[in-house]
PyMOL Python script that loads the backbone (N, CA, C, O; Angstrom):
from pymol import cmd

cmd.read_pdbstr("""\
ATOM      1  N   MET A   1      63.006  88.670  97.433  1.00  0.00           N
ATOM      2  CA  MET A   1      64.295  89.821  97.038  1.00  0.00           C
ATOM      3  C   MET A   1      65.131  90.023  98.067  1.00  0.00           C
ATOM      4  O   MET A   1      66.350  89.955  97.912  1.00  0.00           O
ATOM      5  N   ASP A   2      64.496  90.327  99.372  1.00  0.00           N
ATOM      6  CA  ASP A   2      65.220  90.592 100.339  1.00  0.00           C
ATOM      7  C   ASP A   2      65.939  89.422 100.774  1.00  0.00           C
ATOM      8  O   ASP A   2      67.065  89.600 101.240  1.00  0.00           O
ATOM      9  N   LYS A   3      65.498  88.319 100.702  1.00  0.00           N
ATOM     10  CA  LYS A   3      66.553  86.933 101.124  1.00  0.00           C
ATOM     11  C   LYS A   3      67.715  86.899 100.040  1.00  0.00           C
ATOM     12  O   LYS A   3      68.820  86.576 100.475  1.00  0.00           O
ATOM     13  N   LYS A   4      67.641  87.106  99.078  1.00  0.00           N
ATOM     14  CA  LYS A   4      68.620  86.933  97.924  1.00  0.00           C
ATOM     15  C   LYS A   4      69.424  88.406  98.537  1.00  0.00           C
ATOM     16  O   LYS A   4      70.452  88.015  99.090  1.00  0.00           O
ATOM     17  N   ASP A   5      69.356  89.442  98.603  1.00  0.00           N
ATOM     18  CA  ASP A   5      70.096  90.533  98.925  1.00  0.00           C
ATOM     19  C   ASP A   5      71.075  89.934 100.112  1.00  0.00           C
ATOM     20  O   ASP A   5      72.305  89.914 100.085  1.00  0.00           O
ATOM     21  N   THR A   6      70.236  89.465 101.128  1.00  0.00           N
ATOM     22  CA  THR A   6      70.920  89.554 102.231  1.00  0.00           C
ATOM     23  C   THR A   6      72.021  88.139 102.001  1.00  0.00           C
ATOM     24  O   THR A   6      73.167  88.263 102.433  1.00  0.00           O
ATOM     25  N   HIS A   7      71.786  87.369 101.598  1.00  0.00           N
ATOM     26  CA  HIS A   7      72.748  86.308 101.018  1.00  0.00           C
ATOM     27  C   HIS A   7      74.139  86.862 100.290  1.00  0.00           C
ATOM     28  O   HIS A   7      75.313  86.676 100.610  1.00  0.00           O
ATOM     29  N   GLU A   8      73.559  87.615  99.188  1.00  0.00           N
ATOM     30  CA  GLU A   8      74.753  88.221  98.570  1.00  0.00           C
ATOM     31  C   GLU A   8      75.805  89.217  99.403  1.00  0.00           C
ATOM     32  O   GLU A   8      77.007  89.438  99.258  1.00  0.00           O
ATOM     33  N   ASP A   9      74.908  89.664 100.247  1.00  0.00           N
ATOM     34  CA  ASP A   9      75.679  90.562 101.284  1.00  0.00           C
ATOM     35  C   ASP A   9      76.650  89.605 102.320  1.00  0.00           C
ATOM     36  O   ASP A   9      77.777  89.880 102.731  1.00  0.00           O
ATOM     37  N   ALA A  10      76.061  88.734 102.523  1.00  0.00           N
ATOM     38  CA  ALA A  10      76.894  87.959 103.513  1.00  0.00           C
ATOM     39  C   ALA A  10      78.099  87.175 102.892  1.00  0.00           C
ATOM     40  O   ALA A  10      79.080  86.787 103.526  1.00  0.00           O
ATOM     41  N   LEU A  11      77.847  86.982 101.394  1.00  0.00           N
ATOM     42  CA  LEU A  11      78.740  86.239 100.810  1.00  0.00           C
ATOM     43  C   LEU A  11      79.927  87.411 100.405  1.00  0.00           C
ATOM     44  O   LEU A  11      81.116  87.141 100.231  1.00  0.00           O
ATOM     45  N   GLN A  12      79.492  88.388 100.327  1.00  0.00           N
ATOM     46  CA  GLN A  12      80.448  89.344  99.820  1.00  0.00           C
ATOM     47  C   GLN A  12      81.236  89.609 100.957  1.00  0.00           C
ATOM     48  O   GLN A  12      82.464  89.525 100.929  1.00  0.00           O
ATOM     49  N   LYS A  13      80.589  89.925 101.957  1.00  0.00           N
ATOM     50  CA  LYS A  13      81.421  89.987 103.370  1.00  0.00           C
ATOM     51  C   LYS A  13      82.291  88.858 103.742  1.00  0.00           C
ATOM     52  O   LYS A  13      83.379  89.030 104.292  1.00  0.00           O
ATOM     53  N   SER A  14      81.878  87.867 103.483  1.00  0.00           N
ATOM     54  CA  SER A  14      82.957  86.579 103.441  1.00  0.00           C
ATOM     55  C   SER A  14      84.095  86.560 102.514  1.00  0.00           C
ATOM     56  O   SER A  14      85.176  86.082 102.858  1.00  0.00           O
ATOM     57  N   LEU A  15      83.897  87.045 101.390  1.00  0.00           N
ATOM     58  CA  LEU A  15      84.707  87.069 100.296  1.00  0.00           C
ATOM     59  C   LEU A  15      85.716  88.138 100.780  1.00  0.00           C
ATOM     60  O   LEU A  15      86.920  87.885 100.791  1.00  0.00           O
ATOM     61  N   ASP A  16      85.265  89.235 101.148  1.00  0.00           N
ATOM     62  CA  ASP A  16      86.112  90.155 101.661  1.00  0.00           C
ATOM     63  C   ASP A  16      86.817  90.018 102.813  1.00  0.00           C
ATOM     64  O   ASP A  16      87.650  90.904 103.005  1.00  0.00           O
ATOM     65  N   ARG A  17      86.727  89.154 103.651  1.00  0.00           N
ATOM     66  CA  ARG A  17      87.278  88.726 104.902  1.00  0.00           C
ATOM     67  C   ARG A  17      88.273  87.699 104.460  1.00  0.00           C
ATOM     68  O   ARG A  17      89.442  87.765 104.839  1.00  0.00           O
ATOM     69  N   TYR A  18      87.865  86.804 103.713  1.00  0.00           N
ATOM     70  CA  TYR A  18      88.933  86.218 102.719  1.00  0.00           C
ATOM     71  C   TYR A  18      90.114  86.542 102.191  1.00  0.00           C
ATOM     72  O   TYR A  18      91.224  86.049 102.389  1.00  0.00           O
ATOM     73  N   SER A  19      89.661  87.703 101.275  1.00  0.00           N
ATOM     74  CA  SER A  19      90.614  88.653 100.671  1.00  0.00           C
ATOM     75  C   SER A  19      91.704  89.168 101.471  1.00  0.00           C
ATOM     76  O   SER A  19      92.905  89.112 101.206  1.00  0.00           O
ATOM     77  N   VAL A  20      91.001  89.802 102.729  1.00  0.00           N
ATOM     78  CA  VAL A  20      92.161  90.584 103.438  1.00  0.00           C
ATOM     79  C   VAL A  20      93.247  89.368 104.165  1.00  0.00           C
ATOM     80  O   VAL A  20      94.437  89.626 104.343  1.00  0.00           O
ATOM     81  N   LYS A  21      92.713  88.202 104.493  1.00  0.00           N
ATOM     82  CA  LYS A  21      93.560  87.282 105.448  1.00  0.00           C
ATOM     83  C   LYS A  21      94.638  86.848 104.194  1.00  0.00           C
ATOM     84  O   LYS A  21      95.833  86.720 104.457  1.00  0.00           O
ATOM     85  N   LEU A  22      94.209  86.670 103.047  1.00  0.00           N
ATOM     86  CA  LEU A  22      94.718  86.187 101.842  1.00  0.00           C
ATOM     87  C   LEU A  22      96.092  87.374 101.413  1.00  0.00           C
ATOM     88  O   LEU A  22      97.181  87.017 100.964  1.00  0.00           O
ATOM     89  N   ILE A  23      95.750  88.563 101.644  1.00  0.00           N
ATOM     90  CA  ILE A  23      96.678  89.413 101.503  1.00  0.00           C
ATOM     91  C   ILE A  23      97.498  89.696 102.761  1.00  0.00           C
ATOM     92  O   ILE A  23      98.586  90.245 102.591  1.00  0.00           O
ATOM     93  N   LYS A  24      97.211  89.468 103.685  1.00  0.00           N
ATOM     94  CA  LYS A  24      98.094  89.444 104.958  1.00  0.00           C
ATOM     95  C   LYS A  24      99.129  88.276 104.922  1.00  0.00           C
ATOM     96  O   LYS A  24     100.330  88.348 105.182  1.00  0.00           O
ATOM     97  N   VAL A  25      98.436  87.233 104.560  1.00  0.00           N
ATOM     98  CA  VAL A  25      99.181  85.953 104.213  1.00  0.00           C
ATOM     99  C   VAL A  25     100.464  86.269 103.261  1.00  0.00           C
ATOM    100  O   VAL A  25     101.636  86.045 103.565  1.00  0.00           O
ATOM    101  N   ILE A  26     100.104  86.702 102.334  1.00  0.00           N
ATOM    102  CA  ILE A  26     101.041  86.734 101.051  1.00  0.00           C
ATOM    103  C   ILE A  26     102.190  87.970 101.537  1.00  0.00           C
ATOM    104  O   ILE A  26     103.413  87.853 101.454  1.00  0.00           O
ATOM    105  N   GLY A  27     101.454  89.143 102.048  1.00  0.00           N
ATOM    106  CA  GLY A  27     102.616  90.045 102.922  1.00  0.00           C
ATOM    107  C   GLY A  27     103.481  89.634 103.805  1.00  0.00           C
ATOM    108  O   GLY A  27     104.641  90.035 103.713  1.00  0.00           O
ATOM    109  N   ILE A  28     103.077  88.696 104.909  1.00  0.00           N
ATOM    110  CA  ILE A  28     103.945  88.080 105.667  1.00  0.00           C
ATOM    111  C   ILE A  28     104.937  87.345 104.971  1.00  0.00           C
ATOM    112  O   ILE A  28     106.139  87.502 105.185  1.00  0.00           O
ATOM    113  N   ILE A  29     104.439  86.493 104.086  1.00  0.00           N
ATOM    114  CA  ILE A  29     105.515  85.543 103.382  1.00  0.00           C
ATOM    115  C   ILE A  29     106.373  86.232 102.509  1.00  0.00           C
ATOM    116  O   ILE A  29     107.454  85.707 102.243  1.00  0.00           O
ATOM    117  N   GLY A  30     106.095  87.249 102.049  1.00  0.00           N
ATOM    118  CA  GLY A  30     107.128  88.227 100.883  1.00  0.00           C
ATOM    119  C   GLY A  30     107.864  88.744 101.914  1.00  0.00           C
ATOM    120  O   GLY A  30     109.065  88.483 101.844  1.00  0.00           O
ATOM    121  N   ALA A  31     107.432  89.539 103.051  1.00  0.00           N
ATOM    122  CA  ALA A  31     108.309  90.212 104.122  1.00  0.00           C
ATOM    123  C   ALA A  31     109.291  88.944 104.545  1.00  0.00           C
ATOM    124  O   ALA A  31     110.468  89.293 104.644  1.00  0.00           O
ATOM    125  N   ALA A  32     109.099  87.869 104.750  1.00  0.00           N
ATOM    126  CA  ALA A  32     110.073  86.890 105.530  1.00  0.00           C
ATOM    127  C   ALA A  32     110.760  86.706 104.390  1.00  0.00           C
ATOM    128  O   ALA A  32     111.970  86.832 104.575  1.00  0.00           O
ATOM    129  N   MET A  33     110.427  86.430 103.170  1.00  0.00           N
ATOM    130  CA  MET A  33     111.503  85.978 102.074  1.00  0.00           C
ATOM    131  C   MET A  33     112.192  87.297 101.998  1.00  0.00           C
ATOM    132  O   MET A  33     113.414  87.173 102.077  1.00  0.00           O
ATOM    133  N   GLY A  34     111.878  88.214 101.901  1.00  0.00           N
ATOM    134  CA  GLY A  34     112.942  89.438 101.620  1.00  0.00           C
ATOM    135  C   GLY A  34     113.951  89.855 102.542  1.00  0.00           C
ATOM    136  O   GLY A  34     115.045  90.343 102.260  1.00  0.00           O
ATOM    137  N   LEU A  35     113.374  89.562 103.916  1.00  0.00           N
ATOM    138  CA  LEU A  35     114.495  89.692 105.077  1.00  0.00           C
ATOM    139  C   LEU A  35     115.609  88.460 104.938  1.00  0.00           C
ATOM    140  O   LEU A  35     116.801  88.519 105.237  1.00  0.00           O
ATOM    141  N   ILE A  36     114.862  87.314 104.389  1.00  0.00           N
ATOM    142  CA  ILE A  36     116.056  86.367 104.072  1.00  0.00           C
ATOM    143  C   ILE A  36     117.038  86.465 102.866  1.00  0.00           C
ATOM    144  O   ILE A  36     118.203  86.087 102.740  1.00  0.00           O
ATOM    145  N   ILE A  37     116.317  86.997 102.157  1.00  0.00           N
ATOM    146  CA  ILE A  37     117.394  87.253 100.975  1.00  0.00           C
ATOM    147  C   ILE A  37     118.262  88.419 101.136  1.00  0.00           C
ATOM    148  O   ILE A  37     119.289  88.541 100.468  1.00  0.00           O
ATOM    149  N   LEU A  38     117.770  89.532 102.258  1.00  0.00           N
ATOM    150  CA  LEU A  38     118.786  90.599 102.597  1.00  0.00           C
ATOM    151  C   LEU A  38     119.853  89.732 103.265  1.00  0.00           C
ATOM    152  O   LEU A  38     121.025  89.595 102.916  1.00  0.00           O
ATOM    153  N   GLY A  39     119.239  89.198 104.252  1.00  0.00           N
ATOM    154  CA  GLY A  39     120.368  88.252 104.953  1.00  0.00           C
ATOM    155  C   GLY A  39     121.195  87.393 104.206  1.00  0.00           C
ATOM    156  O   GLY A  39     122.330  87.613 104.628  1.00  0.00           O
ATOM    157  N   VAL A  40     121.243  86.597 103.393  1.00  0.00           N
ATOM    158  CA  VAL A  40     121.715  85.938 102.719  1.00  0.00           C
ATOM    159  C   VAL A  40     122.770  86.825 102.032  1.00  0.00           C
ATOM    160  O   VAL A  40     123.976  86.631 102.189  1.00  0.00           O
ATOM    161  N   PHE A  41     122.150  88.025 101.091  1.00  0.00           N
ATOM    162  CA  PHE A  41     123.329  89.016 100.401  1.00  0.00           C
ATOM    163  C   PHE A  41     124.186  89.595 101.184  1.00  0.00           C
ATOM    164  O   PHE A  41     125.341  89.783 100.801  1.00  0.00           O
ATOM    165  N   TRP A  42     123.704  90.021 102.568  1.00  0.00           N
ATOM    166  CA  TRP A  42     124.625  90.524 103.613  1.00  0.00           C
ATOM    167  C   TRP A  42     125.854  89.482 104.054  1.00  0.00           C
ATOM    168  O   TRP A  42     127.018  89.840 104.233  1.00  0.00           O
ATOM    169  N   TYR A  43     125.435  88.348 104.170  1.00  0.00           N
ATOM    170  CA  TYR A  43     126.232  87.359 104.502  1.00  0.00           C
ATOM    171  C   TYR A  43     127.315  87.112 103.322  1.00  0.00           C
ATOM    172  O   TYR A  43     128.487  87.009 103.685  1.00  0.00           O
ATOM    173  N   TRP A  44     127.053  87.018 102.078  1.00  0.00           N
ATOM    174  CA  TRP A  44     127.735  86.773 100.993  1.00  0.00           C
ATOM    175  C   TRP A  44     128.845  88.099 100.671  1.00  0.00           C
ATOM    176  O   TRP A  44     129.969  88.106 100.171  1.00  0.00           O
ATOM    177  N   LEU A  45     127.957  89.199 101.211  1.00  0.00           N
ATOM    178  CA  LEU A  45     128.794  90.553 100.573  1.00  0.00           C
ATOM    179  C   LEU A  45     129.960  90.398 101.707  1.00  0.00           C
ATOM    180  O   LEU A  45     131.124  90.407 101.308  1.00  0.00           O
ATOM    181  N   LEU A  46     129.722  90.268 102.979  1.00  0.00           N
ATOM    182  CA  LEU A  46     130.768  90.312 104.188  1.00  0.00           C
ATOM    183  C   LEU A  46     131.624  89.026 103.878  1.00  0.00           C
ATOM    184  O   LEU A  46     132.833  89.223 103.999  1.00  0.00           O
ATOM    185  N   LYS A  47     131.340  88.034 103.586  1.00  0.00           N
ATOM    186  CA  LYS A  47     132.394  86.765 103.232  1.00  0.00           C
ATOM    187  C   LYS A  47     133.301  87.158 102.040  1.00  0.00           C
ATOM    188  O   LYS A  47     134.475  86.796 101.957  1.00  0.00           O
ATOM    189  N   LYS A  48     132.613  87.993 101.045  1.00  0.00           N
ATOM    190  CA  LYS A  48     133.600  88.256  99.797  1.00  0.00           C
ATOM    191  C   LYS A  48     134.601  89.534 100.627  1.00  0.00           C
ATOM    192  O   LYS A  48     135.816  89.458 100.447  1.00  0.00           O
ATOM    193  N   LEU A  49     134.229  90.314 101.234  1.00  0.00           N
ATOM    194  CA  LEU A  49     134.901  91.306 101.865  1.00  0.00           C
ATOM    195  C   LEU A  49     136.056  91.192 102.963  1.00  0.00           C
ATOM    196  O   LEU A  49     136.954  91.980 103.260  1.00  0.00           O
ATOM    197  N   PHE A  50     135.740  90.027 103.421  1.00  0.00           N
ATOM    198  CA  PHE A  50     136.408  89.780 104.626  1.00  0.00           C
ATOM    199  C   PHE A  50     137.259  88.224 104.413  1.00  0.00           C
ATOM    200  O   PHE A  50     137.935  87.759 105.331  1.00  0.00           O
TER     201      PHE A  50
END
""", "prot")
cmd.dss("prot")
cmd.show_as("cartoon", "prot")
cmd.util.cbc("prot")
cmd.orient("prot")
């Protein structure tokens, strides 16, 4: 029983690390896309104004 518990704990820790990495990657991609969209919007706005 102890062997199964340790395996499940190791698996859970591995999934937790993977989840954190996935959340970080998605956050970085989302932030980059947001900055690009914001930059394009300001470029379009300034081009319309001037």
